[in-house]
N, C-alpha and C positions, 0 to 999 in steps of 0.2 A: 789655461785660462781663456784663450781665444775660442776654444771649442764650445764654450758656454754661450757666447753671444748669439750664434744662429738659433740655438734652441730657445734661448730667452726671447729672441725676436719672434720666433714662430708662436710661442705661447702668448706673447703680447698681442700679436696680430689676430690669433684665434679669439682671444678675449674681446678685443676691440670689434672684431667681425660680428660676434654674437650679440654684443650690446647694440651695435648699429643695425643689424639685420633682423634680429628677433622681433623687434617692434615695428618693422617696416611691413609694407604690403607684399613682400616677395612671396609669401605663402598664400596670398589671396587667390581666389579662383579666377579672377579677371585680369590676367597678365596681358600686357600689350603684345601684339604680334606684328612685327615690322622687319622684313628682310633687309630693307635699306639701312635701318639702324644697326641690325646685326652685322652687316658688312662694314659699316663705318667703325663700329666698335672693334671688330676683328682687325681691321687695318691699324687702329690705334694700339691694340695689344701687340701686334707684330712689331710695330715701330718701337714700342716701349721695350720689349724683350730684345730687340736688335741693339738698342742703346746699352742695355744691361750686358749682353754678350760682348759687344765691342769694348766696353770699359774694361772687362776682366781678361779679354783676349789680346788686346792691343797694349802691350807692355814693353817697358825698357827694364834692363836689369841694373840694379845699383847694389854693389857688394853682395851679389848672388840673391838679391831680394827682388820680387816683381813690383814694379811701380807703374801705375797707369799712365799712358801718354796723353790721355784726355783731361787730366787734372793734376795739379801739383799740391793742392791744399784741400782740406775738408770742404771749405766754402765753394771752391771750383767744382768739386765732385758733386756736391748737392745741387749746384746750378746745372751741371751736366745731366744728372738724373731727373731733375725737375722738368726737362723737356718731354718726358714720357710718364712720369710718376708724380702724384701730388707731392707737395713740399714735405709733408710729414713722413710719408713713406720713403721719399728720396733720402731724407736725413737718416731714417732707420737703416736703410741699405748701407749708406756710407759708414755709419757708426759700427754696424755689425761686421762689415767685410773689409774695412781698411783701418790703418793705424798710421800715425805720424812717427817717423824715425826721429828720435830725440837728437841724435848726433848730426845727421845730414839734413834734417828738416824736410825730408821727402815723404810724400804720401806713399804708403806701401800697401799691398794687397795681402790680407791675412789668408794663408793657405788653408782652406776649409771647403766643405760642400756648400754650394750655393742654393738658389731657389730653382724649382722646376721651370723650364722654359716652354712656352707655347710657340710652335712653328707653323708655317703656312700649311703643311701637310695635316695639321691637327683640326682643321676647320670642321670636318664632318664628325669629329669626336666631341665637339663642344655643344653644350646646351646654353641658350641665351634666355635669361629672365629679365625682360625689360620692365623696370619699376616705373619709370617715367622717361620723358625725352632727354633727361640729363643723368640718369643712373641705370646701369645694367649690371646684373650679376651673371657671370659666365662660369659654367661648371664643366669640369673634365674629370673623368674617372681614370685612375691608374690601377692596373693589375700587375702583380709581380714587380713592383717598382723598386723596393729595397731588398726584397727576398721573395722566394717562391711562396705563392699562396697568400701574399699580403695584398690588401686593397686599400686604396686611398681615394678621397675625393678632394679636388682642388677647386677652391672658389676664388674667383678673381672679380673684385668689385671695380667697375670702371665708371668714371664720372666725366661728364663733359665740362671742361674747365677752359674758359676763354676760347670757345669754339673748337677745342681739341679734346679727343677722348684720351684720358690718362688713367692709369691704374692707381687706385687709391687704397686698396687693401688686398691682401693675399692670405689664404688659409689653406693648409694641407692637413686634412683630417683622416685618421684611420677609420675604415668601415669594416663591417663583419662580412 
């Protein structure tokens, strides 16, 4: 049952991505070019993915189950992720990758594959599409990601929320 959640989340994110982006000006020929914005967005992405990694790597064990040290409840986990992700995506991550133990009332991590992580070394592999001063789409291509000869494109939509760049949407799509 838990294996379905990440796949469902990915499908929902893809659907939301296409509704939000297909009507935007991302495909317009007049995209803004600004290395300063690219750098700020990249720093925001790295901080967001560091939050994500720390949440799932910094754990305590309760009855042989992984429990995050950064949150004890769904609400605390959503608050934690909201530092780097918009509130909706923060909630989607928490609902997809954690569960509450009914007996101990502890937040537990569901053992499953997570989302692809962007790291500092990836900067030169990214394409930045600046929609406006508050919204940027970042693209990264993956080759041989899940298996030999497969290709994926990863879209990360980043928005400036309260003067901080936060990830608002993610989509990993197969390509030919």
